[in-house]
N, C-alpha and C positions, 0 to 999 in steps of 0.2 A: 324364299324363293322369289318374292315379288322384287326385292332389292336387286337380285341377279338379273330379272328380266328388265328392270329400269336401267341397270348399268349397260345392258346390251342394246338399249333403245327400242326393246319390244314391249308391245302393249300386252297388258294382262287379259288373258281370255279364259273365262269359265268353261268347264267341261260342257255345261248345258249350251253355251254359245256355239259349240261344235255341232249340236243337233240342228240348229237353224241352218248353219252352212251346209250340212249334208243334205238337208231336205231342198235347199235352193240348188244345190249341185245336181240333185237327181231331176229336178224340174228342167234345168238348163241341158241336160243330156237327153231330154225327150221322154223321160219316165212318165208314163201315164199317172194321174192323181192317185188311183187305187194302188198302183205298184208302190209309189212313194209312201203311201199310207201303211202298207204292209211292211215295207222295210223299216219304217219309224215306229211301228207298233202302236200306233193310234187306232182307237175304236171307231172314230169317225173321220171321214176324208175331210170334213171341213176344217177340223183342227189342224190337219197337215198343211191344207192349202192356205187357209187364212191366218194362222198363227206362226207357222214355221217357215213358209215359202215365201222368198222374195224374188221378184223378177231381177235378172241381172241388169246392169246399167245399160249394157249394149242392146239387150232385148227391148228395154224401155225406149231407147233412142230409135230402134228399128220400128217399133209400134208407132211412135209419133211421126217418123217419117212417112209411113203408110197412110196416116191420117193426113199429114201435109200434102201428100201427092193427090189425095181425093179432092182437097180443096183448092188445088192449084187452079188458076184461071188461065186459059189460053189467051194470050194477048190479041191473036187475030180475030177471035170471037167477039172481044170486047170493042174493037175498033170498028167492027161492021154494023 
């Protein structure tokens, strides 16, 4: 099977990798941490959020943009 995937130019993904993706998609769609925990079947929400869930790249950019907006200096304030 791996050779077939390589021929098609697809990367090899383990079944377990899909759990990480599912957890991240749940977070991206606005699922609350405890909801994601229940779906994933984890006994602790920390496992779901710290091990399985990754912030989407766009969400990371948006968060950094919000920080940048807080740190922006109004040029009219600096020159007065």
